[in-house]
Phi, psi and omega in degrees: 000323177300321178296321182295311182297317181298318182291321179297318182295322181295320182293319188289340179265000175295132178237086179229160176287147190246155170226143179277088176295322180076154179251125178281070185278004181288340179085351181203142173241141176292138182262356187301323184258006182274132182275131180269130182260354179307138183049027179055034183290320182054044178240166176293154183309308184288348181257011182258123181280069181202144174280094185223138176245138176253131180250116182276171177294326180292329174290326175291329182275006181291338187232194180299137185280051181234351183200151174276355192299311183297321181294316178294319180293342178285349180273128175305132178086358181245137177221118175251131183244155176232101180289327170199160183306126183096344182251090186253155175223125183243131177225145176240117180059050170073029182278014181280353182310327181243020181239088174299329179201160174079195185240111174226153178068015171226125179273136179235135177233144178235119186051043181066014177251132184296130167266338178282133187269176182298342176269001175090009180259151175225123180268078183287340181287353182276350184262130180273141187298330183294344181274351186252131178270302182219171176212152171238132175250116177265129184256138179093172183302135183222032187291341188293336181227340188246003176079212190297145176135123178261342186283309181156197186221138175247117179250114177267144182222136172207032182285124182289161180254163181271156176229153182295322183247151183292132180222149174236143183220149173228139178220150181203157179208154181216140180220135175226156185191194184298157176062029176074022178297127170215121179229141182213144177212153177213150179206154178234131180234135175238139183217140163208198189295325189241352186219135171221137185218141177229124171252127187226145177223142174211153181223138177223135173212153178196144168283335172070176193281314184260165173299149177050050179219024178293154179218146177211134182214129171238133180228144177225124181221157177228125177236130182218159179216124175249151175220121177225108182059242182270007184241148168226150177227120177257143180235130171234116181222130177209155174234135179228134177234112189230139177223124172214140183278153185238099186289337180086164182275158178244155169283171180296320180297317181293320179294325178286333178282313184206092184291345181273357186281151167275171178304127178279173172289140181228114180063234177273355181271118182289167186273172181296318180295317180300320185271356183050046184299128181191169173236130175247125181224122177244118186232130171241132190224138176215130179218149177236138178234118187244139176230145177219120175274103183286311174212183182302335185253345188234132174214165176233156173224134175220155181222141173223136183214154173210140177209157178227131177242125174249113188237130175243131183217089169285125176225194196300318187250348185214167171237113189249133166249131186232122175243113187241135175237130186231136172228158183200151178218143168214162182206142179220143173245115188244121178247121180233139182203146179241125177241102185062241180264004181262127177251123181244132170230129178234120181241125173240146178177193183195167175220144179224125179236136180226141184224130171244125180238123170256120188239114180245126182249133178235167165292143179262104180260077180064041181088009180236134180296132176253226182291148177293130174257307175216154168226129189224150174243130178229145183226124180245136184227117184225129179211160176205152172234152187210164174218134179224135178240132174233133181236133178225134177214119178054248182268000190248138173226136182229131179225134177222140179215157181212133179231154173246122189242143181220138174218137175213136173243143175243138184231137183222117179269117188280337186266005182245098182293342182274353181276101188275338181225153173292146174265139178229158171278160170292145176301123177270083184258134181198143173266134180229107178272161175211131177235138176214151178213150178213156184218130180280099185292315174223176178297340182244001186229129187230140176247144180216159172217147184222143170224116184215142174261128180242154175214153177217108182284162177298141176282168178300323181290343174267324172295326183227074189276196185294341178280359179050042172245131180275109185273072183290349183281346180302140173237168181286148173268157184202175179168164176257139176244130176238132176207164175219156181201168179219138184207160179152216183214155179223173174057053178056044180067011179286324181250116175255134184222161180205114181235134177220147171229137185223158175225116180233127182251097185277131178242152176059041187297139177268122181234153187270143168236156177229123180279182185295336180273003180084006181276138182270145168209177193225149177220154168276126188207100169068209182209179181219144177257118188239087176264139181206164175230138178229131182228130176232140178211145176223121184239124179274096181291324189205136173207108182205108191292337179277346183280160178300311169267103188281335177206140180217119178234144167242147180217157181201151173220148184223134180239119180247109190230075177279053186289146177211151177288135179269322173207107192211109178238138177226110183055238181268001182265134176248108182266007181304128182094347179283153180291143180299129183298136173082002183245115178286145183289326182227138173225129177233130171239143177198167181185180177228150176228118185230139180228135180257167185294332176267023168072026165275152176216156182224127172240135176228131183232129173239127176242107179259115184242132179289174179300145185240123176295127188259348173219168188294334179278356180060028177274348177227133177231144168281133181296153174295152178211164176228118182253115181253127177242142175231149176212130177235152180190175179215137174260138183231125177253125174224111187050243183263011184256129172248123180245134178240118180243132188213160175209152181205174183218135175248150183054054180305325183280354176059045183272155177261118182204166177244119186277341176217116183260142174268099189288149181053031181291137181292137178076012178075021182274071184268340200259131171238091187304137177273162177297147174287193182309129180216166192228159172208162177202154183184184178208159176216152185235142163238124182239000000 
């Protein structure tokens, strides 16, 4: 309470010029006029021949301002999981098969700068939700222009805009809730005709639901944009200091007995509390994105980045210190020209990402580093070049792209004097074509079809997993994706819809194994047939500014994913025909967004998830569950101050479920219980 009173007083004494940034409390934004940047199409959402979902700022604001998870999970085909606060897993179209934690097989960019490193990992948990304005989710293989990944691509955006007159703004927010939740953010924005700058700070902490699952994160970032003549320069720089405890998985019996418990000691293996299992991550990141308009038809884009991660990870069997340095470069040459009714765009370019990881393992003596076990050096080098041609004429659009991709890792064990030579992986070289076409059936309805090859090489964490054996034999998984879809609007733009059906044949699948000591490792094993259907709809039932209820929208998304292994053998077991591990067959998301004339608003979100197979043999399933979330609030305008007061509830139905499962876990330790019914409240200012 003292923190809340102090922060409110601090805001009230601020003397800065104000701008009415406004709260998009409508719960939905029309997508008809929004430009899609995926594949550099630069087309309106409904006219883009790509399976892409746009997440607006209002959709991010539907839930507590502490996580992107609800907003991403509202997208058909996307599933974000939380094994514990701070430990996230993101999949697009069922790509969690090889992700025990973190983000793999999904490429992530922030303001067109790669967040995914040369080792294939993305630390998405370092980003505070207050720093993101909008997002685009590209579904399916996108290797022709984005490199490795069969799942898809996440494009985050927070680039500030220019204004005709010089302006200064200040914004801040504070949230408190169950389990010691306290979140705070503040920002300062400067804008004029040629320069825009945003300085932001955020803090998040929580004791969390389970033992050994507390989290604390502080982030500071600077986002800026310059424009001088034909050139623009974007800057993205941030520092994040994050600490989160890792409670470990429970068996079904342990979860039913005490879902708040951390993993207990078993035999000679100590428990999570005893070992003080946690991750400490300090990351500094800087990236520049430059554009140059050479002439009306020719332009360039280039990116340079560098970041450093210092990670300490005491866990059940080891104490790890990891020092990572990442660098990257990318460049594009864009030619655009119009000949009569034909519009041509030809893009050529490439991207290079490099990662050096120094990994030192010690014995874990109750959260204190003991004797040295191993010291290792790993070097990951990943690059690709591509060419993409797009032709548009009247109602027709055609796009074709091709990339050549290469990845190689080098491994050196520093504590082994008998190791005379460095170990290297085979070059993961592959060509990946992509074809798409679209046709405007009516002014408001668009049809498209796609055929694309995708590949996903093993990440550094898979070549060198927890068993600390360098698995140089691992190879990239790959496959062809064929899909078709129709999207647009009906009923005078009141109904927005998006329907897609796809067929993806995954080959050489990378799957996770867990040894008797609980350490994870990965193998190539068979393939999977991944056919699916995705449906999204948003219907504006009512919009009349003079009525008591000025706006009322309903929305829903449905994912049908009857994935199964096509040819998968492990020792004497044949899992062909079994459901793909970790992928629910059905997911339904839906909700309402209501706004009244006196600026009260209500958001309700329901996520219904079918039973989830927890092991390859399908002998264990996580039960189906329904998670209902509610948020109510009111916006108040007083002179130049915009105030938003809100309160909300998560897991309204008070269900017992696991939001992030450890698939194929040894000893049946699959479950990471989610919090029971919990609450939050807060406020935010725009000045």
